[in-house]
C-alpha positions in Angstrom: 7.6 -33.7 -38.5 4.1 -34.4 -37.4 5.5 -35.2 -34.1 7.1 -31.6 -33.9 3.9 -29.9 -34.9 2.0 -31.7 -32.1 4.3 -30.6 -29.4 4.2 -27.0 -30.8 0.4 -27.4 -30.6 0.7 -28.5 -27.1 3.0 -25.5 -26.1 0.9 -23.1 -27.6 -2.4 -24.5 -25.8 -0.6 -24.4 -22.5 0.7 -20.9 -23.1 -2.8 -19.8 -23.4 -4.0 -21.3 -20.6 -1.5 -19.8 -18.2 -2.9 -17.2 -15.7 -1.9 -13.4 -16.8 0.0 -11.1 -14.8 -1.9 -8.9 -12.9 -1.7 -5.1 -14.1 -0.1 -2.9 -11.7 -2.6 -1.2 -9.0 -2.8 2.6 -9.0 -1.6 1.9 -5.4 1.7 0.2 -6.0 4.8 2.0 -5.4 6.5 3.8 -2.5 4.8 6.5 -0.7 5.7 9.2 2.1 3.0 10.5 4.5 2.3 13.9 4.4 -0.6 14.3 6.7 -2.6 12.5 8.9 -6.5 13.0 9.3 -5.6 16.7 7.9 -2.8 17.7 10.5 0.6 17.8 8.9 3.8 15.7 10.2 6.3 17.4 12.2 9.5 18.2 10.6 11.4 15.6 11.8 8.9 12.8 11.2 8.9 10.6 8.4 6.4 7.6 7.9 6.7 5.9 4.6 5.2 2.9 2.8 5.1 0.5 0.2 2.3 -1.1 -1.6 3.2 -4.2 -3.4 0.1 -6.4 -4.9 -1.8 -7.4 -1.8 0.9 -6.2 0.7 1.3 -3.0 2.6 4.6 -2.4 4.8 6.8 0.3 5.6 8.0 2.4 8.9 6.4 4.7 11.0 9.6 6.4 12.1 9.8 4.3 15.2 8.8 0.8 14.0 8.2 -1.2 11.3 4.6 -2.7 10.0 3.2 -4.9 7.5 -0.4 -5.4 6.8 -2.8 -6.9 4.1 -4.4 -4.6 1.5 -7.0 -5.4 -1.1 -8.5 -3.2 -3.9 -11.3 -3.0 -6.0 -11.5 0.1 -8.5 -11.2 2.8 -5.9 -12.0 1.0 -2.8 -9.5 -0.7 -0.7 -9.2 -2.4 2.6 -6.3 -2.4 5.0 -6.4 -5.1 7.5 -4.0 -7.6 9.7 -1.5 -4.8 10.4 1.0 -5.6 12.6 4.3 -3.6 14.0 7.3 -4.1 16.1 7.1 -2.5 19.6 10.0 -0.6 19.9 9.6 2.8 21.9 9.8 6.1 20.1 12.5 8.4 21.2 10.1 11.4 21.1 6.7 11.8 21.9 6.0 13.5 18.8 7.1 10.4 16.9 4.8 8.2 19.2 1.6 10.4 18.5 2.2 10.1 14.8 2.9 6.5 15.0 -0.4 5.9 17.1 -2.3 8.0 14.5 -1.2 6.5 11.3 -1.7 2.7 12.6 -5.0 3.9 14.2 -6.6 5.3 10.7 -5.3 2.4 8.4 -8.4 0.2 9.3 -10.8 2.7 8.5 -9.6 3.4 5.0 -12.3 2.2 2.5 -11.2 4.1 -0.8 -8.5 6.2 -2.5 -8.2 9.0 -4.9 -4.9 8.9 -7.0 -3.7 12.2 -8.8 -0.3 11.8 -10.3 2.5 11.7 -7.5 -0.6 12.3 -4.7 -2.3 9.6 -2.9 -5.1 10.3 -0.6 -6.5 7.2 1.4 -10.1 8.2 2.6 -12.8 6.9 4.9 -16.1 7.4 3.7 -16.4 11.0 5.3 -13.0 12.3 5.3 -9.3 12.3 4.2 -7.3 10.0 6.6 -3.8 10.0 4.8 -2.2 12.0 2.4 0.9 10.8 0.7 3.3 11.8 -2.2 5.3 9.3 -4.1 8.5 8.3 -2.4 11.9 7.4 -3.6 
């Protein structure tokens, strides 16, 4: 009996020391880009990304990309962005892709309002996205 009680106490002590799972971030989820630096994407363009923990990944419509994302309160940093290098079939897709990938490193903060996510620099809105599927 004493032995079983000792094992139970040890199990409880170990469980108390286990790291807690991180709470989901307000950024976590799938997002579809609506605007880049205030300009709407053309009707055929579809840029989407997913944020899960410290990773951002998605598709520019022409290429896939991945990067690192860190968040503290409403500040955010996106770094180490890498993308495949397939050619876009349409020039508009190429322009959207270059603009999108170009603004990611400039993001410094975010604002979340329901299904709407704004990625901002210190002085302007860089990306406007809505919750995706």
